[in-house]
C-alpha positions in Angstrom: -11.4 25.7 20.5 -11.4 21.9 21.3 -8.9 19.9 19.3 -11.6 17.7 17.8 -13.2 20.9 16.3 -10.0 22.0 14.5 -10.1 22.1 10.7 -7.5 19.8 9.3 -4.9 21.0 6.9 -5.3 19.9 3.3 -3.6 16.5 2.9 -0.4 16.9 1.0 -0.5 15.5 -2.6 -3.5 13.2 -2.2 -4.5 13.5 -5.8 -1.0 12.9 -7.0 -0.8 9.8 -4.8 -4.1 8.4 -6.1 -2.8 9.0 -9.6 0.4 7.1 -8.9 2.5 10.2 -9.2 3.8 9.9 -5.6 4.7 6.5 -4.0 4.1 7.7 -0.4 1.3 9.8 1.1 0.6 10.9 4.7 -2.2 12.9 6.3 -3.3 13.9 9.8 -6.7 12.7 10.8 -9.3 14.7 12.7 -12.8 13.7 13.9 -14.7 11.5 11.5 -12.7 12.1 8.3 -12.5 8.9 6.3 -9.1 7.5 5.4 -7.6 7.7 1.9 -9.4 6.0 -0.9 -12.6 5.1 1.0 -16.1 5.9 0.0 -19.1 6.4 2.3 -20.5 2.9 2.1 -20.8 -0.1 4.3 -19.4 -2.6 1.8 -15.9 -4.0 2.3 -13.3 -2.3 0.2 -9.7 -3.1 -0.9 -6.9 -1.0 -2.4 -3.6 -1.9 -4.1 -1.6 0.2 -1.7 -0.7 -0.4 2.0 -2.2 1.7 4.8 -0.8 2.4 8.3 -3.0 4.3 10.7 -1.7 5.6 14.0 -4.4 6.8 16.4 -3.2 9.5 18.8 -6.4 10.4 20.6 -10.0 9.0 20.9 -11.0 5.7 19.4 -12.2 4.1 16.2 -14.1 1.0 15.2 -13.3 -0.8 11.9 -14.0 -4.3 10.5 -10.8 -5.9 9.4 -10.0 -9.5 10.4 -13.0 -9.2 12.7 -14.4 -6.2 14.5 -11.5 -4.0 15.8 -11.6 -1.2 18.3 -8.6 1.1 18.0 -7.6 3.3 20.9 -5.1 6.1 21.4 -1.6 4.7 20.7 -2.7 1.8 18.5 -1.3 1.2 15.0 -3.6 -0.4 12.4 -2.0 -2.2 9.5 -3.9 -2.8 6.2 -1.9 -4.7 3.6 -2.7 -4.3 -0.1 -5.8 -6.3 -1.1 -7.1 -6.9 2.4 -10.9 -6.4 2.6 -11.9 -4.0 5.4 -14.8 -1.8 6.3 -14.9 2.0 6.8 -13.5 3.4 10.0 -15.9 5.0 12.5 -14.1 7.6 14.5 -15.2 8.9 17.9 -13.7 12.3 18.5 -10.4 10.8 17.3 -7.1 12.2 16.0 -4.2 10.5 14.3 -2.2 9.9 11.2 -2.7 7.9 8.0 0.3 6.7 6.0 -0.2 5.0 2.6 2.3 3.8 0.1 2.3 2.1 -3.3 4.4 -1.0 -4.2 7.0 1.1 -6.0 8.0 2.6 -2.7 10.2 -0.5 -2.7 12.0 -2.0 -5.7 10.3 -5.0 -7.2 13.5 -7.0 -6.6 12.7 -6.5 -2.9 9.0 -6.3 -3.4 6.5 -7.3 -0.8 8.0 -10.7 -0.8 9.9 -13.0 1.5 13.5 -12.2 0.5 13.3 -8.8 2.2 10.7 -9.5 4.8 12.2 -7.3 7.5 11.1 -4.0 6.0 7.6 -5.2 5.2 7.5 -7.8 8.0 4.5 -6.2 9.9 2.3 -6.1 6.8 3.4 -9.6 5.7 2.5 -11.0 9.1 -1.0 -9.4 8.9 -1.2 -10.9 5.4 -0.4 -14.3 6.9 -3.1 -14.0 9.5 -1.6 -12.1 12.5 -3.6 -9.4 14.3 -3.8 -6.1 12.3 -3.4 -3.9 15.4 0.0 -3.2 17.1 0.5 -1.5 20.4 3.7 0.5 20.5 5.3 1.9 23.7 5.1 5.6 24.4 8.7 6.0 23.1 7.9 4.1 19.9 4.8 6.1 19.3 6.7 9.4 19.7 9.2 8.2 17.1 6.5 7.2 14.7 4.8 10.5 15.1 8.0 12.4 14.5 8.7 10.5 11.3 5.2 10.9 10.1 5.4 14.6 10.7 8.7 14.7 8.7 7.1 12.9 5.8 4.2 15.4 5.8 6.7 18.3 5.7 8.6 16.7 2.9 5.5 16.3 0.8 4.2 19.8 1.5 7.5 21.5 0.7 8.3 19.3 -2.3 12.0 20.2 -2.3 14.5 18.3 -4.5 14.9 14.8 -3.2 11.7 14.8 -1.2 10.7 11.4 -2.5 14.0 9.8 -1.5 13.6 11.4 2.0 10.0 10.0 2.2 11.3 6.5 1.3 14.0 6.7 4.0 11.5 7.8 6.6 9.0 5.0 5.5 11.7 2.4 6.1 12.4 3.8 9.6 8.7 3.5 10.3 8.5 -0.1 9.1 11.6 -1.1 11.1 10.1 0.4 14.2 6.8 -1.5 13.6 8.9 -4.6 13.1 10.2 -4.2 16.7 6.7 -4.2 18.2 5.5 -7.5 19.5 2.8 -8.9 17.1 -0.3 -10.2 18.8 -1.5 -13.7 18.1 -3.1 -14.7 14.9 -6.9 -14.1 14.4 -9.3 -16.5 12.7 -10.2 -15.7 9.2 -12.5 -17.1 6.5 -10.9 -19.8 4.3 -11.6 -17.7 1.2 -9.7 -14.8 2.6 -6.7 -17.0 3.4 -6.6 -18.2 -0.2 -6.7 -14.6 -1.4 -3.8 -13.6 0.8 -1.8 -16.6 -0.5 -2.6 -15.6 -4.1 -1.7 -12.0 -3.6 1.5 -12.8 -1.8 2.6 -15.1 -4.7 1.6 -12.5 -7.3 3.5 -9.7 -5.5 6.7 -11.9 -5.2 6.6 -13.2 -8.9 4.8 -10.4 -10.8 7.8 -9.7 -13.1 8.0 -13.4 -14.2 5.7 -15.1 -16.7 2.5 -15.3 -14.6 -1.1 -16.1 -15.3 -4.2 -17.2 -13.4 -3.4 -20.8 -14.3 0.1 -20.6 -12.8 -1.2 -18.9 -9.6 -3.9 -21.6 -9.2 -1.4 -24.3 -9.9 0.9 -23.0 -7.1 -2.0 -22.9 -4.7 -3.2 -26.4 -5.7 -6.6 -25.0 -6.6 -8.6 -24.8 -9.8 -8.3 -21.7 -11.9 -12.1 -20.9 -11.7 -12.0 -21.3 -7.9 -9.1 -18.9 -7.5 -10.5 -16.4 -10.0 -13.9 -16.2 -8.3 -12.5 -16.1 -4.8 -10.0 -13.3 -5.6 -12.7 -11.3 -7.5 -15.3 -11.7 -4.7 -12.9 -10.8 -1.8 -10.9 -8.0 -3.5 -13.1 -6.6 -6.3 -10.3 -7.2 -8.7 -9.3 -10.1 -11.0 -6.0 -12.0 -10.7 -5.0 -10.4 -14.0 -5.7 -6.9 -12.6 -3.5 -7.6 -9.6 -0.7 -8.9 -11.8 -1.0 -5.7 -13.9 -1.1 -3.5 -10.8 2.3 -4.7 -9.5 3.9 -4.8 -13.0 2.9 -1.2 -13.5 4.2 -0.2 -10.1 7.7 -1.4 -11.2 7.2 0.3 -14.6 6.4 3.6 -12.8 9.5 3.3 -10.6 11.7 2.7 -13.6 10.1 5.6 -15.6 10.8 7.9 -12.7 14.2 6.7 -11.6 16.0 5.6 -14.8 16.5 6.8 -18.4 15.8 3.3 -19.8 13.9 3.2 -23.0 10.2 2.3 -22.8 10.7 -0.9 -24.7 13.4 -2.0 -22.3 11.1 -1.2 -19.3 8.3 -3.1 -21.0 10.5 -6.2 -21.2 11.8 -5.8 -17.6 8.2 -5.8 -16.3 7.1 -8.9 -18.3 5.9 -7.6 -21.7 7.8 -8.6 -24.8 5.4 -6.5 -27.0 6.1 -2.8 -26.2 2.9 -1.8 -28.0 0.8 -4.1 -25.7 2.6 -2.6 -22.7 1.9 1.0 -23.8 -1.7 0.1 -24.4 -2.0 -1.4 -20.9 -0.2 1.5 -19.3 -2.4 4.1 -21.0 -5.5 2.2 -19.9 -4.5 2.3 -16.3 -3.0 5.8 -16.2 -4.7 7.7 -19.0 -1.4 8.7 -20.7 1.5 6.9 -22.4 4.6 5.9 -20.4 6.6 8.6 -22.2 4.1 11.3 -21.3 3.9 10.0 -17.7 7.7 10.2 -17.4 7.7 13.8 -18.6 5.1 14.7 -16.1 6.5 12.7 -13.1 8.6 14.6 -10.6 12.2 13.6 -10.2 12.5 11.1 -7.3 13.8 7.7 -6.7 16.9 6.7 -8.6 18.0 3.1 -9.1 21.4 1.9 -8.0 24.0 1.4 -10.8 
């Protein structure tokens, strides 16, 4: 049977990933299957997690920082909040890797202090080309690490989340070594959005508001609010909440800190307000989420 006609294995833990129960997710791609979190529509979409696509056979077309054609061996990087269209695969195979912000501590975050690990995504955020072209040896290493993440997620053995985090870091370091193509033109509105998201991600645990983001960008609050909402489908407040809750989930999973302590660490002096926001986003309280979450990342002492 031709490889393009093979039935793909069920993606490991997709539902748990989308429900924020796993920070990292990977799946093999066959034929015309859409990537994680996309709907069958022509409108641009965004998501609060990062996506890395490695095409191993065939080609794909996608609109992201212009119309892109991905060919076998190409790596496509989609940072959180970047608007992009659905991918159109042509007898293609490959891998999709996605990860939430809590895959890295908020102290490291997506920000500039630890840019090496997230360098490829940060450069796309700053306007560089979203398609990388690894060498044959680099592609083989990337495939091997992606396959190991898949195995860890499918087997679910003790410590599998720590193993996935380590493999993710190897992948990002490998991508860091690949030469980045020149920057691509982008609409001014999108440039403003990327600046806003970068600032929010780096400062989400500090006192932060639409007004402070706008002041940093030297724009009016209404202009920043409307541009971010138009380009990403989310408000500035929703992006702040997303990254604060990512750190809350990481601490709920990896520490025994009380909920009120976690609330304060992620920017909420009122624990009742924090619990209400957490429940609105996740459907359950932080304490219930902690009981249901698998053991995984642990914070250093």
